[in-house]
C-alpha positions in Angstrom: 25.4 60.3 -39.1 27.4 59.5 -35.9 31.2 59.0 -36.3 31.0 55.3 -35.6 28.4 54.9 -38.4 30.8 56.4 -40.9 33.0 53.5 -40.1 30.2 51.1 -40.3 29.2 52.2 -43.8 32.7 52.3 -44.9 33.4 48.6 -44.1 29.9 47.5 -45.2 30.5 49.0 -48.6 33.9 47.2 -49.0 32.2 43.9 -48.0 29.4 44.4 -50.6 32.0 45.4 -53.4 34.0 42.1 -52.6 36.9 44.2 -51.5 36.8 42.5 -48.0 36.1 38.7 -47.7 36.1 36.3 -45.0 39.6 36.1 -43.6 40.5 39.8 -44.5 42.2 41.8 -42.1 41.0 45.4 -41.3 43.4 48.1 -41.2 44.7 49.0 -37.7 42.4 51.2 -35.5 44.8 54.2 -35.7 45.2 54.0 -39.6 41.5 53.5 -40.1 40.6 56.5 -37.9 43.1 58.7 -39.9 41.6 57.6 -43.1 38.0 58.2 -42.2 38.6 61.3 -40.0 36.9 59.8 -37.0 38.4 59.2 -33.4 39.8 55.8 -32.5 36.9 55.4 -30.1 34.5 55.6 -33.1 36.4 52.8 -34.7 36.1 50.6 -31.7 32.4 51.0 -31.4 32.0 50.2 -35.1 34.1 47.2 -34.6 32.0 46.1 -31.5 28.8 46.5 -33.7 30.2 44.4 -36.4 31.3 41.7 -33.9 27.8 41.7 -32.6 26.7 41.1 -36.0 28.9 38.2 -36.6 31.0 39.9 -39.2 34.3 40.8 -37.3 36.4 38.9 -34.9 39.1 40.7 -32.8 42.2 39.2 -31.3 44.6 41.2 -29.0 48.4 40.6 -29.3 50.8 40.5 -32.2 51.3 38.2 -35.0 49.3 36.9 -38.1 46.2 36.1 -36.0 45.8 39.3 -34.1 43.7 42.4 -34.9 40.2 42.7 -36.5 39.3 40.2 -39.3 36.2 39.5 -41.4 34.6 36.3 -40.4 31.7 34.2 -41.6 29.8 33.6 -38.2 26.5 34.2 -40.2 24.4 31.4 -38.8 24.9 32.5 -35.0 24.2 36.0 -35.8 21.2 35.5 -38.1 19.6 33.0 -35.4 20.1 35.8 -32.7 18.6 38.5 -34.8 15.6 36.6 -35.7 15.1 35.5 -32.3 15.4 39.0 -30.8 12.9 40.3 -33.5 10.3 37.4 -32.9 10.4 38.2 -29.1 9.6 41.8 -29.9 6.9 40.6 -32.4 8.5 42.4 -35.2 8.0 39.3 -37.2 4.4 37.7 -36.3 4.9 34.1 -35.4 2.4 33.1 -38.2 4.8 34.6 -40.8 7.7 32.9 -39.2 5.9 29.5 -39.5 5.0 30.3 -43.1 8.6 30.8 -43.7 9.7 27.7 -42.1 7.1 25.5 -44.2 8.5 27.0 -47.3 12.2 26.3 -46.2 11.4 22.8 -44.8 9.5 21.7 -47.9 12.5 22.5 -50.0 14.7 20.8 -47.6 12.9 17.5 -47.6 12.8 17.4 -51.3 16.5 17.9 -51.6 17.1 15.4 -48.7 15.0 12.7 -50.6 17.0 13.3 -53.6 20.4 13.3 -51.9 20.3 11.1 -48.8 22.9 8.3 -48.7 23.1 5.4 -46.2 25.3 7.4 -43.9 22.8 10.3 -43.4 19.9 8.2 -43.3 21.6 6.3 -40.4 22.1 9.5 -38.5 18.5 10.6 -39.1 17.3 7.3 -38.0 19.5 7.5 -34.9 17.8 10.6 -33.7 14.4 9.1 -34.4 15.3 6.2 -32.0 16.5 8.5 -29.4 13.4 10.5 -29.6 11.3 7.4 -29.1 12.9 6.7 -25.6 10.0 6.3 -23.1 9.2 9.2 -20.7 11.7 11.7 -22.2 11.7 15.2 -20.5 10.8 18.2 -22.6 14.2 19.8 -22.8 15.9 16.6 -24.3 13.2 16.4 -26.7 13.4 20.0 -27.7 16.9 19.4 -28.5 16.4 16.2 -30.5 13.7 17.7 -32.4 15.5 20.7 -33.4 18.5 18.6 -34.4 16.2 16.3 -36.6 14.9 19.2 -38.7 18.4 21.0 -39.1 19.9 17.5 -40.0 17.3 17.2 -42.7 18.6 20.7 -43.9 22.2 19.7 -43.7 21.4 16.4 -45.7 19.6 18.7 -48.5 23.3 20.3 -48.9 22.3 23.9 -49.4 24.2 25.9 -46.8 22.2 29.2 -47.2 19.2 27.3 -46.8 20.5 25.5 -43.8 21.4 28.6 -42.1 18.2 30.1 -42.7 16.3 26.9 -41.6 18.4 26.9 -38.3 17.7 30.6 -37.8 13.9 30.3 -38.2 13.7 27.1 -35.9 15.8 28.8 -33.3 13.6 31.9 -33.3 10.5 29.7 -32.5 12.3 27.7 -29.9 11.5 29.9 -26.9 7.7 30.4 -27.8 7.5 26.5 -28.6 9.1 25.7 -25.2 6.6 27.9 -23.2 3.5 26.7 -25.1 4.8 23.0 -24.5 4.8 23.5 -20.7 1.1 24.2 -20.6 0.2 21.2 -22.2 -2.2 18.6 -20.3 -0.6 15.5 -21.8 2.8 16.4 -23.5 3.9 12.8 -23.7 0.8 11.9 -25.8 1.7 15.0 -28.0 5.3 13.9 -28.3 4.2 10.4 -29.5 2.3 12.1 -32.3 5.1 14.1 -33.0 7.5 11.1 -33.4 4.8 9.4 -35.7 5.0 12.3 -37.9 8.6 12.3 -37.9 9.0 8.8 -38.8 6.6 9.3 -41.7 8.8 12.0 -43.0 11.9 9.9 -42.6 10.2 6.9 -44.6 9.4 9.3 -47.4 13.1 10.6 -47.4 14.4 7.1 -47.4 12.2 6.1 -50.3 13.3 9.1 -52.3 9.6 10.3 -52.5 10.4 14.1 -52.8 6.6 15.2 -53.3 5.5 13.1 -50.3 8.2 14.2 -48.2 7.2 17.8 -48.7 3.6 17.3 -48.1 4.4 15.4 -44.8 6.6 18.1 -43.4 4.1 20.7 -44.2 1.5 18.8 -42.4 3.7 18.0 -39.6 4.5 21.9 -38.9 1.1 23.1 -39.5 -0.7 20.4 -37.3 1.7 20.9 -34.4 1.7 24.9 -34.7 -2.1 24.9 -35.1 -2.4 23.5 -31.4 0.2 25.6 -29.8 -1.1 28.3 -27.4 1.7 30.8 -28.6 1.2 34.5 -28.5 1.4 36.6 -31.7 -0.3 34.2 -33.8 -3.9 34.0 -35.5 -6.2 31.4 -33.8 -6.2 28.2 -35.9 -7.0 24.6 -35.8 -5.4 21.6 -37.3 -4.7 22.0 -41.0 -5.3 19.9 -43.8 -3.4 20.1 -47.1 -5.0 22.5 -49.8 -7.6 20.5 -52.0 -6.9 17.1 -50.1 -10.3 17.1 -48.5 -9.1 15.4 -45.4 -8.6 16.5 -42.0 -5.0 16.2 -40.5 -4.3 13.6 -37.9 -5.7 14.5 -34.6 -3.3 15.0 -31.7 -3.8 13.8 -28.3 -7.3 12.5 -28.9 -8.6 16.2 -29.4 -10.6 17.0 -32.5 -9.3 19.8 -34.6 -10.3 20.8 -38.1 -9.6 23.9 -40.4 -10.9 24.8 -43.8 -8.8 26.2 -46.6 -9.5 29.5 -48.5 -9.4 29.1 -52.3 -7.7 32.5 -52.5 -4.7 31.3 -50.1 -2.9 28.5 -48.8 -3.6 29.9 -45.3 -6.1 28.1 -43.1 -9.1 29.6 -41.5 -11.1 28.4 -38.5 -14.1 26.2 -39.2 -17.4 26.8 -37.4 -17.7 25.2 -34.3 -14.1 23.9 -34.1 -12.0 24.5 -31.2 -8.3 24.8 -30.7 -6.7 22.3 -28.2 -4.2 23.7 -25.9 -1.2 21.4 -26.7 2.6 21.7 -26.9 5.9 21.5 -28.3 7.9 21.1 -31.4 7.4 21.1 -35.1 
């Protein structure tokens, strides 16, 4: 084990044991080096690694706010970690989307249960802004991401919100690239807005089951027509056992059949996958 890894393991064990919590100060470099029998250079390397992981912040100077402290920047660190692994195909895009479906079904059910007038107004305002004519891709991307994360925030489960944000961020780049290759992105955007509106209405009506089914349909429908690398070839999905084809996007027919052994779609004979766009 390298010297800096000795420091890492020591601090990690203290965090897991509850001896270090958010806001806790780490011992000065010299003291920590002497305690663990390593050099101060090794301590600095470990601190830099922990800072990159979003676990430690460092401030130079004197006073109560200086030194190295345990922090809680988990969302930024987790988003970055997932984004890098997806880029390296450590997590296949298919699996990330499955995780997203699981998380967002949970989110909309709780959002339908907890939404109040203020949170519904916030979500409704995002929808109104999305509906602006001739919106450019980057602007819509930002609103689309904010819409899904806001639903998670309304659900009021911090850990699931962090995971939702991380998974959505990990897909942002491949989704953006796919969107740029669409023949008619504006038509696809209108389809997405209609799907967003249906999810919003189910949340506003407190219909947890319908909201969950609609968000899954929304994610799978959009994902099925994204020309993204690292995913299995699929067409527009339908909900298992529904016997109905999901809404078509941009006037292009897309159909998929579901296996009885799995909730994952398989390509229907003779169907084709359209090359469409962004957002889910």
